[in-house]
C-alpha positions in Angstrom: 133.1 217.1 -130.6 132.0 217.5 -134.1 129.1 219.2 -134.7 126.9 218.2 -138.1 124.4 219.5 -140.4 122.0 218.2 -142.6 119.7 220.1 -144.8 117.0 218.0 -146.8 115.2 218.9 -150.1 111.9 216.5 -150.6 110.9 214.5 -152.9 110.2 217.3 -155.8 113.7 219.7 -155.2 111.7 222.2 -152.8 113.9 223.1 -150.0 117.7 224.1 -149.3 119.6 222.1 -152.0 123.0 223.3 -150.8 123.0 220.0 -148.0 126.3 220.1 -146.4 127.9 218.1 -143.6 130.4 220.0 -141.6 132.9 218.4 -138.7 134.7 221.1 -136.7 138.1 219.4 -137.8 137.7 216.0 -137.0 141.4 215.3 -137.6 143.0 217.6 -135.5 140.6 216.5 -132.4 141.5 212.8 -133.2 145.1 213.6 -133.3 145.1 215.5 -130.0 143.6 212.9 -128.3 146.4 210.2 -129.4 149.0 212.6 -128.4 147.3 212.7 -124.5 147.2 209.1 -124.5 151.0 209.2 -125.5 151.9 211.7 -122.9 150.1 209.4 -120.1 152.0 206.6 -121.3 155.2 208.2 -121.2 154.5 210.0 -117.9 153.9 205.9 -116.2 156.9 204.8 -117.9 159.0 207.8 -116.2 157.8 207.4 -112.8 160.4 205.3 -110.6 159.8 202.7 -108.9 157.0 202.7 -106.4 157.3 201.5 -103.0 154.4 198.9 -102.1 153.9 200.6 -98.9 153.0 204.1 -100.3 149.3 204.0 -101.2 148.7 207.5 -102.0 151.4 206.9 -105.1 149.6 203.2 -105.7 146.0 205.4 -105.9 147.8 207.9 -108.3 149.1 205.2 -110.9 145.5 203.8 -111.3 144.5 206.7 -111.5 146.7 208.1 -114.7 145.9 204.2 -115.7 142.0 205.0 -115.9 142.4 208.4 -117.5 144.6 206.6 -120.5 142.2 204.1 -120.8 139.3 206.9 -120.8 141.6 208.5 -123.6 141.9 205.3 -125.9 138.2 205.1 -125.5 137.3 208.4 -126.8 139.8 208.0 -129.9 137.7 205.3 -130.9 134.1 206.5 -130.4 135.4 209.5 -132.5 136.8 207.2 -135.6 133.2 205.4 -135.1 131.5 208.7 -135.9 133.9 209.7 -138.4 132.9 206.4 -139.9 129.1 206.6 -139.4 129.1 210.6 -140.4 130.6 209.6 -143.8 127.9 206.7 -144.4 124.9 209.2 -143.9 126.7 211.4 -146.3 127.0 208.6 -148.7 123.3 207.9 -148.3 122.5 211.5 -149.1 124.1 212.0 -151.8 122.5 208.9 -153.5 119.4 210.4 -152.3 119.6 213.6 -153.5 120.7 211.7 -157.0 117.6 210.0 -157.4 115.4 213.0 -156.4 117.3 215.1 -159.1 116.8 212.2 -161.7 112.5 212.0 -160.8 112.8 216.0 -161.5 113.9 215.7 -165.0 111.6 216.7 -167.5 111.0 213.9 -169.5 107.7 213.6 -169.8 104.7 215.3 -169.7 101.6 214.6 -167.3 98.3 214.3 -168.6 99.2 217.4 -170.9 101.3 219.0 -168.2 104.8 218.8 -167.4 106.2 217.5 -164.1 106.7 221.1 -162.6 103.6 222.3 -163.9 101.7 219.5 -162.3 103.7 220.4 -158.9 101.9 223.5 -158.4 99.0 223.4 -160.1 97.7 219.5 -160.3 99.4 218.1 -157.1 96.4 218.5 -155.0 94.0 216.7 -157.0 96.0 214.3 -157.9 97.5 213.4 -155.1 93.7 212.5 -153.6 94.0 209.3 -155.9 97.3 208.2 -154.2 98.0 205.2 -152.3 100.9 204.5 -150.0 102.3 201.1 -150.4 105.1 199.3 -147.6 107.7 197.5 -149.0 108.1 193.6 -147.4 111.2 191.8 -146.2 110.9 187.8 -146.7 106.9 187.9 -146.5 106.6 190.3 -143.4 105.4 194.0 -143.7 108.9 196.1 -143.2 109.0 198.4 -140.7 108.9 202.0 -142.2 112.8 203.6 -141.7 114.7 206.1 -143.4 116.7 203.3 -146.2 113.5 202.2 -147.4 110.7 204.5 -147.5 111.3 207.9 -149.2 108.8 210.4 -150.4 109.4 209.1 -153.8 107.5 205.5 -152.7 104.3 206.8 -153.1 102.8 205.9 -156.5 99.9 206.8 -158.5 97.5 204.6 -158.0 98.8 202.0 -156.5 101.3 200.7 -159.0 104.3 202.3 -161.4 102.9 204.3 -164.2 105.5 203.4 -166.4 105.4 206.2 -169.5 107.0 205.6 -173.0 110.3 207.0 -172.0 110.5 205.1 -168.3 109.4 207.8 -166.2 107.3 207.1 -163.4 105.1 209.8 -162.4 105.1 210.0 -158.5 102.9 211.8 -156.4 103.2 213.2 -152.6 100.2 212.4 -150.4 99.0 211.8 -147.2 98.8 208.3 -146.3 94.9 206.9 -145.4 94.4 204.8 -142.2 91.5 203.9 -139.7 91.5 204.2 -136.1 88.7 201.4 -133.8 87.7 201.1 -130.8 88.2 198.8 -127.9 88.3 197.8 -124.5 91.5 197.9 -122.4 93.4 197.5 -125.9 91.5 194.6 -127.0 89.0 194.8 -129.7 86.1 192.5 -128.1 82.2 192.4 -129.9 81.0 193.8 -126.1 82.8 197.2 -126.9 82.7 196.9 -130.5 82.5 200.9 -131.9 82.4 202.2 -135.3 85.9 202.9 -137.7 87.1 205.9 -138.2 88.2 206.6 -141.8 91.2 209.1 -142.6 91.5 210.2 -146.3 93.2 213.2 -147.9 94.1 214.5 -144.3 90.2 214.2 -142.8 89.0 212.6 -140.4 85.6 211.3 -140.8 83.1 209.6 -137.7 80.5 207.2 -139.1 77.3 207.5 -136.8 77.4 206.7 -133.4 75.6 204.5 -131.5 74.3 207.8 -129.3 72.5 209.4 -132.6 68.5 209.0 -131.8 67.1 205.1 -132.4 63.7 204.2 -133.7 62.0 201.2 -132.5 59.7 199.5 -135.6 58.0 196.1 -134.5 58.5 193.6 -137.3 55.9 191.7 -135.4 53.0 193.0 -133.0 53.3 192.6 -129.5 51.6 189.9 -127.2 52.5 190.4 -123.7 53.0 193.4 -121.6 53.7 193.8 -117.5 53.2 196.3 -115.4 54.9 197.7 -112.5 53.4 200.5 -110.2 53.6 202.4 -107.7 52.5 200.9 -104.2 50.2 202.7 -101.3 48.4 205.2 -104.7 45.3 205.2 -104.8 45.1 207.3 -108.6 47.8 204.8 -109.4 45.5 201.7 -108.5 42.5 203.0 -110.2 44.5 203.8 -113.2 45.6 200.3 -113.3 42.6 198.4 -112.7 41.3 201.0 -116.0 44.3 199.7 -117.9 44.7 196.0 -117.3 41.1 195.9 -118.8 41.2 197.9 -121.7 44.4 196.3 -123.0 42.8 193.0 -122.3 39.5 193.3 -124.0 40.8 196.2 -127.1 44.2 194.9 -127.5 43.6 191.4 -127.1 46.9 191.0 -124.9 48.3 189.1 -122.0 48.9 191.0 -119.1 51.5 190.6 -116.3 51.2 192.5 -112.8 53.3 192.2 -109.8 51.4 189.6 -107.1 50.8 192.7 -105.1 48.7 194.2 -107.9 46.9 190.6 -108.8 45.2 190.7 -105.1 44.3 194.0 -105.6 42.9 193.8 -108.7 40.7 190.8 -107.6 39.9 192.5 -104.6 38.0 194.7 -107.2 36.3 192.2 -109.3 36.7 188.5 -109.8 37.0 189.0 -113.4 40.6 189.9 -113.5 41.0 186.1 -113.1 43.0 186.5 -116.7 46.0 188.5 -115.2 49.2 186.7 -114.8 51.7 186.9 -112.1 54.6 185.6 -111.0 55.5 182.9 -107.7 58.9 183.4 -106.7 62.7 184.7 -108.1 62.9 182.1 -110.2 60.2 182.6 -112.8 61.2 186.6 -112.3 64.5 185.2 -114.3 61.9 183.9 -117.1 60.3 187.1 -117.8 62.3 188.2 -120.6 61.7 185.7 -123.2 57.6 186.2 -122.1 57.3 189.8 -122.0 57.2 192.0 -125.3 56.8 195.5 -123.6 56.8 196.9 -120.0 54.5 199.8 -118.4 55.1 201.4 -115.3 52.4 204.0 -113.3 54.2 205.8 -111.2 58.0 207.8 -110.9 61.7 207.2 -111.6 61.4 205.1 -108.8 59.1 202.9 -110.3 61.3 202.5 -113.3 64.2 201.8 -111.2 62.3 199.0 -109.8 61.1 197.8 -113.1 64.4 197.7 -114.5 65.7 195.6 -111.4 63.6 193.0 -112.2 65.6 191.8 -114.8 69.1 190.7 -114.5 69.9 190.5 -118.4 68.1 191.8 -121.4 65.3 194.7 -120.5 61.9 195.0 -122.5 61.5 198.2 -123.7 59.9 200.6 -121.4 56.5 203.1 -121.5 56.8 205.5 -118.2 54.0 207.1 -117.2 54.7 210.2 -115.1 52.7 209.3 -111.6 55.1 210.1 -108.9 56.7 213.3 -107.2 59.6 214.1 -109.7 60.3 212.1 -113.4 63.2 212.4 -115.5 62.6 209.2 -117.3 58.6 209.4 -117.1 57.9 211.7 -120.6 54.1 209.9 -120.7 51.2 211.8 -118.9 48.4 209.2 -117.3 45.6 211.0 -119.4 46.3 210.7 -122.6 47.3 206.4 -121.9 45.8 205.3 -124.8 46.7 207.2 -127.7 50.1 206.9 -125.9 49.9 203.0 -126.0 47.9 203.1 -128.7 51.5 205.0 -130.9 53.5 202.8 -129.3 51.5 199.8 -130.0 51.7 200.5 -133.7 55.1 201.8 -133.8 57.4 203.0 -134.9 58.5 205.6 -131.5 61.7 206.9 -130.6 63.3 205.4 -127.6 66.1 206.4 -125.4 68.9 203.5 -124.4 70.1 204.4 -120.7 73.2 202.3 -119.7 73.4 200.5 -117.0 76.5 199.4 -114.3 77.2 196.0 -113.3 78.6 196.1 -109.9 79.9 193.1 -107.5 82.1 193.2 -104.3 85.3 191.2 -103.9 86.0 190.5 -100.0 88.9 190.5 -98.4 88.4 186.8 -97.4 87.7 185.1 -100.2 90.0 182.7 -101.6 88.3 181.6 -104.3 86.8 183.4 -107.6 83.3 181.8 -107.1 83.3 183.4 -103.3 82.8 186.8 -105.1 79.4 188.3 -104.8 77.1 188.2 -107.8 76.4 191.1 -110.1 74.2 193.7 -109.3 72.8 196.2 -112.0 72.3 199.7 -111.2 70.3 202.2 -113.7 70.8 205.4 -111.4 74.0 205.2 -109.3 75.9 202.8 -107.0 77.1 204.7 -103.6 79.6 204.6 -101.5 79.7 206.0 -97.6 80.9 206.2 -94.2 77.4 205.2 -93.0 76.8 205.8 -89.3 80.9 206.3 -88.3 81.8 209.9 -87.7 85.1 208.9 -89.2 86.2 210.2 -92.7 85.5 207.2 -95.1 88.7 206.8 -97.5 88.5 205.0 -100.8 91.5 204.0 -102.6 90.1 204.6 -106.4 91.3 203.0 -109.9 90.8 203.3 -113.3 91.5 200.2 -115.1 94.2 199.8 -112.9 95.6 202.9 -112.4 95.3 204.8 -109.5 92.6 207.9 -110.0 92.7 209.4 -106.3 92.4 208.5 -102.5 88.6 209.9 -101.4 88.2 211.7 -98.0 85.0 212.4 -97.2 81.4 211.5 -96.6 81.9 208.9 -99.9 81.7 208.5 -103.7 78.8 208.0 -106.3 79.4 206.1 -109.4 76.7 207.1 -111.3 75.2 206.7 -115.0 74.1 209.4 -116.8 70.3 208.9 -116.4 71.4 209.3 -113.0 73.4 212.3 -113.7 70.0 214.7 -112.4 69.5 212.2 -108.7 72.3 211.9 -106.0 75.4 212.9 -108.0 73.5 216.1 -109.2 72.8 216.7 -105.4 76.3 216.4 -104.4 77.8 218.7 -107.4 77.7 216.6 -110.6 77.2 217.6 -114.3 74.1 217.0 -115.9 74.5 214.9 -118.7 72.3 213.7 -121.1 71.3 210.2 -120.7 72.7 208.8 -124.3 76.3 210.2 -123.4 77.8 206.8 -122.5 80.6 207.5 -119.6 80.7 206.9 -115.8 80.7 210.0 -113.6 82.8 210.1 -111.1 81.4 212.1 -108.2 82.5 212.7 -104.6 80.7 213.5 -101.4 81.3 216.4 -99.2 85.4 215.5 -100.1 87.6 217.3 -97.3 89.4 219.0 -100.1 89.1 222.5 -101.9 90.5 221.0 -105.7 88.1 217.7 -105.9 86.3 218.2 -108.8 83.5 215.8 -109.9 84.8 213.1 -113.4 83.4 212.0 -115.9 84.9 208.3 -117.1 84.7 206.8 -120.6 82.0 203.7 -121.0 84.7 201.3 -121.6 86.3 201.5 -118.3 86.2 199.2 -115.4 86.5 201.0 -111.7 87.6 200.0 -108.5 87.2 201.6 -105.1 89.0 199.5 -102.0 88.7 200.0 -98.4 92.6 200.5 -98.0 93.4 198.4 -94.8 94.6 201.2 -92.7 91.1 202.7 -92.8 89.5 204.0 -89.3 86.2 202.4 -90.4 84.6 200.6 -92.7 82.5 201.8 -95.5 79.0 201.3 -96.4 77.8 200.9 -100.1 74.2 201.1 -101.6 72.8 200.1 -105.5 70.5 202.5 -106.6 69.1 203.5 -102.7 68.9 199.8 -101.9 70.7 196.4 -101.0 72.6 198.1 -98.4 76.1 196.5 -97.9 79.2 197.0 -95.5 82.5 197.0 -96.9 85.5 196.2 -94.5 88.9 196.6 -95.0 90.3 194.9 -97.8 86.7 195.0 -99.5 86.9 196.5 -103.1 83.9 197.4 -105.5 84.0 196.7 -109.1 82.4 199.0 -111.3 81.8 198.6 -115.6 79.2 199.8 -117.9 76.6 196.7 -118.3 76.2 195.2 -121.9 72.1 195.4 -121.3 70.9 198.8 -121.6 67.6 199.9 -120.5 65.5 201.2 -123.7 62.3 203.9 -122.5 59.9 205.3 -125.2 60.5 208.7 -125.9 57.4 211.0 -126.1 59.3 213.2 -129.1 62.9 212.8 -128.9 65.5 211.6 -126.7 66.9 215.2 -126.5 63.6 217.0 -126.3 62.3 214.6 -123.4 65.4 215.3 -121.9 65.2 219.4 -121.4 62.0 219.4 -121.2 62.4 216.8 -118.1 65.2 219.2 -116.5 63.4 222.3 -117.0 60.0 220.8 -115.6 61.5 219.0 -113.1 64.5 221.2 -111.9 63.5 224.6 -113.3 66.4 225.0 -114.5 68.1 228.6 -115.6 64.9 229.9 -114.4 64.8 233.5 -113.7 63.4 236.5 -113.9 63.8 237.9 -117.6 65.6 241.6 -117.4 63.7 244.5 -118.3 64.2 246.2 -121.8 64.1 249.5 -120.6 67.1 251.2 -118.8 71.2 251.6 -120.1 72.2 250.7 -123.0 75.4 250.4 -124.9 75.9 253.6 -127.5 
């Protein structure tokens, strides 16, 4: 078969100018094929008449005709290849002649000849060039070898003709921009910043994970307080805080029905405190409340966030629990803290939530799908009281991920990375890093390591029909539900994050929480005496 070699030069003549197009004697190869075909035809004509009953001779005759047909097709293909090679050679010669015309030093470029501009001023001049794509019949043409070449890059986007008719054309990198979307669709919910590519450098805009500051445009009027139950210290502080907010700040105060009963048992003067009667009134809290105050630990923050099925007002969490990764404020200085928060501006941490819903296999219509549940820490799928391994099929945007065989699976937010996911071997992640943690619980595999998935994906966990037992799902440690064979749990990042106030700023509070709460990397310091490197 013929071989071809093409050596190209660039638009300024750099490279191998002795470009050749070689063929290993195509004429002889074509004649050999023709002679072989003739020999087969002569062999067919010289055969004696075959007997109809001789199957072997019939098959041999058919085989010879097949060989002749294949040789004829090969000869035709060889002719087409030679014609195509000739066409490419013609195009190359035409392109080469155009490039040679451009290399002629007909006019200086800013006082410097064309050759000198190629070696000295090219880097600077190329930065101002733009790439133009030709149009065909009103539509943008596809970039191809015939229509877009290196000399189609123009300075300043236009043909800059010198007095003697020479075009000052430059070579540069094309500029482009990248945008983020969800599953290939650019929607507003998952809209991200634009990335520019100028002069070969990719630059990103400020990301949403940058430190965020909250400034009040109007003064807050209403606050709601959530407290840890069955705590004497919390009850005493709530009494003092409610009275201070009313008397010194003139704020409207909402509390839970349980807390209002406790306040009224202390004094009838707390009749100004407002509360709600049923779940319908809870759904109307967000338009009324400007600020949320929690007295307790992380569990109280989870409880407060669960009360809002949509947007959540900013939360000021005071640490009065056992362990707090989301409670940076100390209750002893609550007046100074609230003064600073109400005055503003304050740094906040945007904590993403997961929205989850269960799709039952028995459901025949969309309206039979269960309502969404929002979680701030994690959703857990485990084997419950069953003695068998749980069997879970996991998908990410309809792409199969893996089959979990073990005690279960944790789908966690980055805020929940210091909770159950951490105990199961997951990584600790800064709460403002967008993502979904995929952490197995005691998998029966030595190679099953946790994953961190991007925030725009949708994760589906399904109990297969061949599973030996059902599974159980819980949302932030409550609302436990059973998943039968064929049922699926679908999780994605909710569009309504939870904003918590920072004592200093997000990263400082996060690092302090893992140092104080987990004693992270705490060990005795190595003594300075002993052997040293010489």
